[in-house]
N, C-alpha and C positions, 0 to 999 in steps of 0.2 A: 423554538425549538430546534434543536440542530437533528439534521435528517441521518439517520445511519446508512453506513456504506459499507456494502459485504463484496469483497474482492476477489476473486479466485486468480492466483499466482501460480499458471501452470508449468514455468520452469524450463528444463530443457526436456519437456516430453511431448508425445504426441507429433506426428509428422502430418501432414496436409489432411489426408483424407480423414486420419484419426481425429483431429481436432474439430473438422468441420462435423463429423458425426456428434461428436461431444457437445458442441454448440447447438447442434440442432435438437438433441435433448434436452439440453437445458432450457431452450426455449421453449421446447412443447410443454414444460412445467412453468412457463410465465406465468400463467393465469393463477398460480397458486402462492405465487409471492406477495408477501407483504405491500401492500401498496405504497407505507410509509419507509421502505427499505430501498434503496439505490444498489443496482447488481452489476458489477463489473466482473469481466474475464480478462485476463491478460495472459493470450498464447505465446508461443515464440515469433519471431520476426518473418520464419517462412510462412507463419499460418495467421497472421495478421490479416491479408486481403479477403481470404477465403470466409474465414469467421466473422469477417465485419459482412460480408455480402449474405452470409447466411442469417446473421443477426438483423438484417434490413427487416423494418418493420415491428420491431420489437423494441422495448424499453430498457433492453439490456446493453450497457454499456462497456465499450471495447478500450483498452489499454495497451502499453508496450512494456516490457518488464526493463528496459535500460534504454540511453542514449546518449551520443557524444554532444558535448557543449558546444560545438563548432557548426557553423550554417553547413560548411563544406570544406572539402580539400584531401589531402594526402593523409588520409586516416584509414588504411585497410582494413575491411572487415568490420567497419564503426557503421551507425545510422542515426542520422540529425535530425533535428527537433524539425527542420522543416519538411523532410521527407515524412515524417508521421504526421504532420498537419495535413499535409497534402495528400494524404490515404485517409484524412477522417477520422483520425485517432484521436480520442478525447485528455486521457489521462496516459502518467508514465508512472513507472516505480525509478524513484530515485534512492541511490546510496543502502540498498538492500545488502544486509550483513555479509553475503556470498560474493557480492561485489567488492566489498571492502576485505573480507580475507582472503578470497582466492585471486582476485583481481588488482589487490593492493590499492584500492580507489581511497583517496583519504578526504577528511573535511574540507578542504579548498577545492577540489573535484569535484563534489557534491555539491559546495556552493555555485559554482561554476555552472553546473548542470541546473539546478534549481532555476538560477536566473535565466537560462538559456531556455527552457519550459515555459517559464512565465511570461516571459519576450513572445512567443511565439502561439501563446492562448492556449497551452498545455495546462493541464490539469495535475501536478506533482505529488505522489504518493512518497514521503519522507521516510525513511526507514532507519530510526535509532534504537540502541540497545548494547545493554553490556554483556561480559563473557560471565562465564562461570568464576575464574578467578577475580574477577572484580567483584563480582556479588561477594562471594566469602571473603575478599579484605574490604568488604563495605565501602567500596568507592561506585557501589554501582548508580548514584543520584548523581553524584560529582560528574561521572563519563557521561550520563545522558545529558545533564545540562551542558558539558561542551561542546557534546554532538549538535545539539538545539542552536544554541547560540552561534556556534561558526556555522551552521548550515542556515541562519535565517540573516546573516552578517549583510547588509547593504542592501536589503529589501525592504521596501513600503510597506506600510500596513495594510493599505489596500491590497496588495499581492499577498502578502502574509496569511491572509484569510482564504486564499483559494488553494492554500497547501494543506494535504491531508498529513498527518502523522503518524505514521505505525508506529507504537512500540513493539519492538521484538527481541525479548530476551536471547542471546545467541546461544543461549548454553539450552532453550526450548524448541530451536529451530529442527525438525527432521528428528528429532530424539525421540520422540515419545513423550517427554517432560513438558509438562505446562505450570507456567506460573499460579498459583492460586488466585481466585478471584480478587482475593484482599490485596497481594502482592502486584498484578498487573492494574485495578483500579488505583493504587495507592502511587504508581509510577506515571499513569496517567493523567492524575492530580499536578502531580509534581511537575510533570511537563506542561500543563496548562498553567502552572503558577509561573514557569521559567518563561514562557510567553507573553505573559501579564505583565514580567519585569524589562522585556525588551519594547514592547510596545503598551499596552493598556489592558484592563480589565475586559473592557467591551470586543477587544480583538480576541483574547485567548477564549473567550466564550464564544466565538463565531467560529473557533477553528476543530475540524473534526481529529479527533485521537482513535485511532482504530488499536485493536491488538492482535499481536499475531505469534504464531509458535504452537504446533500442532493442535491447533484448532480443531476441532470435529464434531458429531453432534451430541455425545455423551458429554464435551464439560461448554459447549456453546452457552446453553442457558444460563448456567452462575456465570460466565466470563462478560455475556453481552448484557446482561439487566443490570451491570455497575452503573454508577453514577456518570463518572467522567469517561467512558469506554463506548463511542460512537459507531460500532462496527468491527467489522474484523478482515484480515489479510490472510488468508485461508491458502496453506498450500496444498499438499497431498489430497487431503479432503475434496479440493476442488475438481478433481479430476474423476468424480464418482456423481454422477446428477442427483439421485435421490440424496446423498451424505449432504450434498451442496445444497440443496433444499431444504431441506432442515436447518442449517445452520444459519440459512437466510432466515426463517421464519420464526426464529428465537431472536430476533433483532428487529425488535418492536417495541 
C-alpha cells in the first residue's frame, strides 16, 4: 500500500526567524500526526539549514523548492543538487507551475533536473498540470500526458518509482479554486495510466501521486480520500501549523 505524503511548499514566504518558529510549531504538533502519513516541509533556500536544525529528532522531512541541474558552475543565484545533498536535504520540488510560467522552465529543463536529483539521491516531487485555457479547450489530459512523458524520458524504472508526481491544475494554484475530488482523482488515475504505458503497471502502482491547488482543511478530506491520490502539495495552508495539521490528519 502506498504511504501518503503531505508536503508544505512555503514558497517565497517567511524569513529565517519566522521559518524556524513555524517549523518549531509544526514539530510540537508532530505527536498528533497520523503515523501512516509522511510529512514534508519545503522552506525558502535561506531557511533550509535553520529549519533542518529545528526539525532534528523529529520524523518531519525537509525539502527544497527548486534546484539547478548542474553540480557546479557559473550559474549566479542557483543552488545545485550537490549543495542540497551535502546539507542533508531529502526532497526537492521540480517543475512547479510557477517555475514554468514565471521563469520559463520547459519540459527539457524539468527532465534534466529530475535526472540530476536522482543522480544525487534526492527524492523529486514532479509538478504537472494544465492551465484553465487548456482545460476549457479539452486538452488537459493531452497536456498532462506530454508533461509526464517528457519528464520521465530517459529515466529507468528503478528511479521512476522514487519520483512523486504532484498534479497541480494551474488554474487552482493560489486562486482559492480547487479541482473537484472527481476531477482530481480522474487526473491522478490518468497520470498513473500514463506512467504504466511508459514502464509497467507495477511501476505505476508504486508511484505516489499528490494533488495540489488551494488545498485546505475544508476540502482536504474529500480530496485525500480518493483512490488514486496519495497526499497533497500544500501552499498557503502550510504556513499555519494547525491548518497544516488538519490536512495531514485527513491523509489516512
